[in-house]
N, C-alpha and C positions, 0 to 999 in steps of 0.2 A: 525738824522734818517738814518738808513742804509737799503739798499735793501736786500732781501733774499739772503743768501750767494751763492746759486747755481742758482739764477734766470738768470743772464746774460749768463753764460755758456750754460744752457738749452735753453734759448731763442735763442742764437746764433746757436746752433746745429739745432734747429727747422727751423730757417731761411735757413740754408745751405741745409737741406733736401728738403724744399719747392722749393728753387731755382733750385736745381739739377733736381727735378721731373719736374718742369716747362720747363726746357731746353730740357728734353727728350720728353715730351708728348704734350706740347703746341705749337701752331704756333708762329712764331717769334714776331708778333705784341703783342700778349697776353703775351709772355715771357718778353718783354720789360716793360710792365706795372707791371709785378710781380717784376722786378728789382726796378722800381720806388716805388712800395708799400713797398718793403724792406727798402728803404731809409727813407720813411715816418715813418716806425716803429721805426727806430733808432732815428729819429728826435724827436718823441714823448717821447722816453726814455731820450734823452738829455735835453729836457726842463723841466724834472721833477726835484724836489728838490735834487735828488741824484747826478746828473751829471752836472747841468747847471753852466757854467762860462761865463763871458762877452767875454773873448777872444775866447772861443770855439764857440760862436754864429756865428761869421764870418766864421769859418772853416766849421761848419756843414751847414751853408747856401750855401757855395760853393759846398760842396758835394751833397747837394740837387739839386742845379742847374745842376751840372755835370750829375747826373743820369737822370734828366729831358731831357737834351740835347740828351741823348742816343736814345730817341724815334724818334728823327728827324735827326739822324747822317748821313743819306744818302745825305742830303742837304749840298752842299759845304760850305755855310755860317755857318751852325751849326757845321760842321766839324772843321772849323777854330776856331770858338768860343770855342769848346771843348778844344783845346790846350791852349787857353788863360785862361780858367777856371781852368784847371789842373795845369798850371803854378802858378796861383794865390793861389791854394790850397797848393801846396808844399811850397811856400814862406810864407804863413800864418802859416804853421806848424813851420817854422823857427822863425817867429815873436813871437809865443807863448812862446818859450824857450830862446829867445835871451838874455833876462835880466839875465838869469842864466849862460850865457856863457861869461859874461864880465870878463876881467882880467884872462882869462883862461891861466894857465901856461903850456907850453909844452917844452919838451927837443928837442935837435937836431934830435934824432932818430925819434921821433913822427912826427916832421915836414917833414922829408924825406919820411916817410911812407905815410903821408897825401898827399904830392905832387905827389908821384907815383900813389896813388889811384885816384887822380883827373885826371892825365894824362891818366891812363888806362880807366877811364870812358869816357873821351873825345874821345879816340880811338874807344871804343865800340859804342859811339854815331855816330861817322863818319861811321862806318861799317853798323849800322842800316839804316842810310840814303842811303847808297849804295845798300842795299838789297831791297829798295822800288821799286815797279814796275815802269817802265819808265814813264807811263802815270800819275803817282802820283806826279812826280817832278815838282814843280813850285817854283819860287823865294819866294813867300809868304809862301808856305808849308815848305820849307827848313828852313826859318827863324823862323817860329812858332815852328817847331819841335826841332830846336836847342835851342831855348829859353826854351822850356819845358824840354829838356834834361839837360840843365845847372841848372834849378831849382831843378831837382831831385838830381844832384850831390851836390848842396849846402845843400839841406834838409838832405840827408843821412849823410853828413859830420857833420852837426849840431847835428843830433841824436846820432851819434857815440861819439862825443865830450861830449854831455850831459850825456850819459851813462857812459863814462869813468870817468867823473868828480864826479858824485854823487853815482853811483852804488846802487841805491835804487829801490823800486818797481815802483815808478813813472817813473824814467828814463828807466827802463826795458820795461814797458808798452809802453812808447813813441817810443823807438827804435823798438820794435816789431810791433807797428802800422805802422811806416814809412816803414819798410822793407816789410811788408805785402802789403801795398798799392803799393809800387814800383813793387813787384813781380806780383801783380794783373795786373798792366798796362803792364808789360813785357809779361805775358802769353796771355793777350788779343791781344797784338800786334802780337805775334807769330800765334795765331789762325786766326786773321782777315787778316793780310797781307800775311802770308806764307801758310795759308789754313789748318793748323793742328787743326781741329775742337775740338779735345779732350781737348785742352788747355782752351776752354771756361769754362769747369767745374772747372779747376784749378783756373782760374781767379775769378770765383764767390766765391770759398772757401777763397782765399786770401783776396778778397775785404771785405767779411763779417767779417772775423776774424780781419782784420785791423781796421775796424770801431768799433768793439766790444772792441778791445784793446785801441782805442782812448777814449771810454767811461770810461774804467777803469782808464786811465791816468787822465781824467777830474775829476773823483771822488777823486783821490789822490791829484790833483792840487787844487781842491776846499777845501778839508780838510786842506791842508797846508796853503792856503790863509786865511781861517777862523781862524786857530790857530794863525797866525801872527797878525790878526786884534784883536783878544782877548788879545794877549800879549801886544799890544800897548795900548789898553783900560785900562788894569790893571796898566800900567806904569803911 
């Protein structure tokens, strides 16, 4: 059974419009509930026969928890918990595709480029920590933020490797989803920490598009898994 061809793009665009409208016209508390409602909408789509996968269940569960925490983000405990959940989310994304990255062959040039990319990301992570307001710096915060940053580096590296190895729709959807979620976090950080409120709108667009691309990836992943199962049964 396949979903209507244009259903997810139309559904995604509708959610983007609703979220941007809510950010402009609703009070902050109501807006946060709209964010939570958006995630519930995606969860309901995920558990449908079109997109559901066992590995994806953990991922969407973490995304659901993450958006729920946003409602209580001003509490320091929930703030710390957010970094842990975000870290677990990115590592779960790696776990979903890790079996497809076994025995990945790379040449020396690719290894050098990969090493330089990791070093660049570590440098950027250090600079982001330095940009934090003085009052935000604690040993626990720096540790959680660094852990979260390294999980992003690992996840993006895995997504790029997955895309380079397979170059199919599933890998493209996965890479697009990972990059969208990373840009969502980055633009939220810019808006929240540096005070550029316009980036909240960019954050919502990237976040919604990223989750929609995850659903597309899950559908391709599910189709591939079912095809393998049917092939084994025929043998």
